[in-house]
C-alpha positions, 0 to 999 in steps of 0.5 A, spaced: 384 544 310 381 538 311 380 533 305 373 532 302 370 526 300 370 525 292 363 522 293 359 528 292 352 529 295 347 533 291 343 536 297 349 538 301 352 541 294 347 546 293 346 547 301 353 549 301 353 553 295 346 557 297 350 558 304 355 562 299 350 567 296 346 568 303 351 572 306 355 569 312 356 573 318 363 576 318 367 578 324 366 586 325 372 590 321 377 593 325 377 600 326 381 604 321 386 609 323 385 616 322 390 617 317 386 612 313 379 614 314 382 621 311 386 618 306 380 614 303 375 620 304 380 624 299 380 619 294 372 619 294 372 626 293 378 625 287 382 630 291 389 626 290 393 631 292 390 631 299 390 623 299 397 623 297 399 628 303 395 624 308 399 617 306 405 621 305 405 623 313 403 616 315 408 613 311 413 617 315 410 615 321 412 608 319 405 606 316 406 600 312 399 600 308 401 608 307 407 606 303 403 601 299 398 606 297 403 611 295 406 605 291 399 604 288 398 612 287 405 612 283 403 606 279 397 608 276 396 613 270 390 616 273 392 621 278 398 625 275 403 621 280 405 616 275 412 614 276 414 607 276 421 608 279 418 611 285 412 606 285 417 600 286 421 604 291 415 605 296 413 598 295 420 596 297 419 600 303 412 597 305 415 590 304 421 592 309 415 594 314 412 588 313 407 589 308 405 582 304 400 586 299 406 590 296 410 583 295 404 581 290 404 588 287 411 588 285 410 580 283 404 583 279 408 589 276 413 584 273 408 578 271 404 583 266 410 586 263 406 592 261 410 598 265 417 594 266 420 589 262 417 582 263 420 578 268 416 572 270 422 569 274 422 575 278 415 576 279 415 568 282 420 571 287 416 576 290 409 572 289 413 566 293 415 571 299 408 573 300 406 565 299 411 563 304 408 568 309 401 565 308 398 569 303 394 564 298 394 569 293 401 569 292 401 561 290 395 563 286 399 567 282 405 563 281 400 557 279 397 562 273 405 563 271 406 556 271 400 554 267 400 559 262 407 562 261 411 561 254 417 559 258 416 557 265 410 553 263 409 546 268 402 544 269 404 539 274 407 545 278 401 549 277 397 544 280 401 544 286 401 551 287 394 552 286 393 547 291 397 550 296 393 557 295 386 553 296 389 550 302 390 557 305 383 559 303 384 562 296 377 561 293 379 563 286 385 558 286 380 552 287 376 554 280 383 554 276 385 547 279 378 544 278 379 546 271 385 543 270 383 536 273 377 537 269 381 537 262 387 533 265 392 538 265 398 536 269 395 529 271 389 525 269 382 527 268 378 527 275 371 529 274 370 528 282 376 532 284 374 538 279 367 538 282 369 538 289 374 544 288 368 548 284 364 547 290 370 549 295 371 555 290 363 557 290 363 556 297 368 562 298 364 566 293 368 565 287 364 566 281 368 562 276 368 556 280 360 557 281 360 557 273 363 551 273 359 548 278 353 549 274 357 546 268 358 540 273 350 539 274 349 541 266 353 535 264 352 530 270 359 530 271 360 526 278 353 528 280 346 527 277 345 531 272 340 537 274 339 542 269 335 546 273 341 547 278 345 549 273 341 554 271 341 557 278 348 557 278 349 560 271 345 566 274 349 567 280 355 566 276 353 572 271 351 576 277 358 575 279 361 578 272 362 571 269 361 572 261 361 565 259 356 563 264 351 567 260 353 563 253 352 557 257 345 559 260 343 561 253 344 554 250 340 551 256 334 556 254 335 554 246 334 547 248 329 548 254 333 544 259 332 546 266 327 552 263 322 553 258 325 553 251 325 561 250 329 563 244 328 570 245 331 570 252 337 565 249 338 571 244 338 576 249 344 573 253 348 571 247 347 579 245 350 581 252 355 576 252 357 578 245 357 585 247 362 583 253 367 581 247 366 573 248 368 570 241 364 564 242 357 569 243 359 573 237 359 567 233 352 564 236 349 571 235 351 571 228 348 564 227 341 566 231 341 573 226 342 569 220 336 564 222 332 568 225 332 565 232 329 569 237 330 575 233 328 578 227 332 574 221 337 579 219 342 575 215 347 581 213 347 583 220 349 575 222 354 575 217 357 582 220 358 578 227 360 572 223 366 576 220 367 579 227 368 572 230 372 570 224 377 576 225 378 574 232 380 567 231 373 563 231 374 557 227 366 555 228 365 562 224 370 561 219 366 555 217 360 558 218 362 563 213 364 558 208 357 555 208 354 562 207 358 564 201 356 557 198 349 558 199 348 565 198 346 566 205 347 574 207 352 574 202 353 573 194 354 566 192 361 565 191 364 558 191 371 560 191 370 564 197 366 559 200 372 553 199 377 558 201 374 559 208 372 552 209 379 550 207 382 555 213 377 552 218 379 545 216 387 547 217 385 549 224 382 542 225 375 543 224 372 536 223 365 538 219 370 543 215 374 537 213 368 532 212 365 538 207 372 538 203 371 531 202 364 532 199 366 538 195 372 534 192 368 528 191 364 533 186 371 534 182 372 532 175 378 529 177 377 525 184 383 524 188 380 518 193 387 518 197 385 526 199 378 525 200 379 519 204 384 523 208 379 528 209 373 524 212 378 520 216 381 527 219 374 529 220 372 522 224 378 522 228 376 530 230 370 528 233 365 528 227 363 520 227 359 520 221 365 521 217 367 514 218 361 512 214 364 516 208 370 512 210 367 506 209 363 507 203 369 510 200 374 505 201 369 499 199 367 503 193 360 504 194 357 509 190 363 509 186 362 505 179 368 508 176 373 506 181 379 501 180 380 495 183 387 497 186 383 503 189 379 499 194 381 498 201 376 493 204 380 492 210 380 499 212 372 499 210 371 494 215 375 498 221 371 504 219 364 500 219 366 498 226 368 505 228 362 508 225 357 503 229 361 504 235 360 511 235 352 510 234 352 511 226 346 506 225 345 508 218 352 504 216 349 498 219 342 499 215 346 500 208 351 495 209 345 489 210 341 492 205 342 488 198 340 494 194 346 499 197 351 495 193 356 493 198 361 489 194 363 482 196 370 483 198 367 488 203 362 484 206 368 478 207 372 483 210 367 485 215 365 478 217 372 476 218 373 482 223 367 480 227 369 473 227 376 475 230 372 479 235 368 473 237 361 476 234 360 472 228 360 464 228 359 463 220 363 463 214 367 469 212 363 469 205 358 475 202 352 472 204 347 477 208 344 472 213 340 474 219 346 472 223 351 477 220 345 483 221 345 481 228 353 481 229 353 488 225 348 491 230 352 488 236 357 494 234 352 499 236 351 502 243 346 498 247 341 504 247 342 505 239 341 498 238 335 498 242 
């Protein structure tokens, strides 16, 4: 396959994706042999004995496809012929007769471990035989094992296998490889390469790739942000059975991006995705019901969906249940149960849960400042930037009249002030430079020293709140926030 430029043109992208769904001319199918016609007709009539007979006769005549079909009939529990040993026997005969599909059938059998003991090495062996005969699906399945196996996981090898599948024209591998480039698994993050691969997969009719191509346009990764195109691609992916596309489209309807804001439509999409079992959609359905967003408010039903999502491992739902018990929203108010849910979410790395626990601990009769600071710091480092604001205030002793001098940490406060401002938390700068907020002299001095070390401030490291200091503090803000 020819390499493609990573500099993507929007018009070309959409034109190519449109080509996928418009129905390209295909070569006329080869005429089927009589046995296959009769076999498929019998299957359509659910006359499996008759179908088996047609395949058996054809297999005796050396038809590899018939042997493969007999293996499939013995593999399935639906037709009364389930017999794993006979299935394997027929697949092996089909392989000897030159059937590549049977290599993949046996590979899938050992990769799933459902009807035979799990043996991923053996599965890879079968898939590799198919791949070496030019079968892209074989490389794709090897990549899946290398990406997800508990014992054979190797992200770099998975990238290589997916790429070989892509080179052989297997569209689904493009989507999987694109996500690896998007997330930086097996190598560096490369959004342009990811977008290129999603396009290749979408051209090949892969709905998963189409969905992620929509995400490329939604986020503006490697292309100009275009929510309308994201909407169109999500809709196409939904038609192809991608449940997560319904969730992503729902959020666009919620915020009116690329479409008119329509909470009822958003809820209907979330409901459909939740019925399909998508945990994140189950969580959001609960939130919508609690709030009455796009649907009649029903806090108790909302709790039921949040509970369901929690039971399936949703950390967001765990935190939401904690808040619900704290506020009595759809359940009886229960501070102890609220804290337990929030603690579970925090232990799972939920940023806001850690922040919330920090606030709760600050309300305790005996405050453990080291624990509180660690909560806020964990929250900040997990992505909730506002928590740096609390780290800074806590370490500087702002709002803590009974704090002992030994508990003050002005150096950490200065670092946290910078991190908060760099993350766009303008409130930190406003409070810091307002004399009424009571930031101690030691904290101001530490912050000025930090600014001086960075060449942002040319004055003395004293406690004066000069205009030059205010300007220097503001220089930590992102340009758009400072403006």
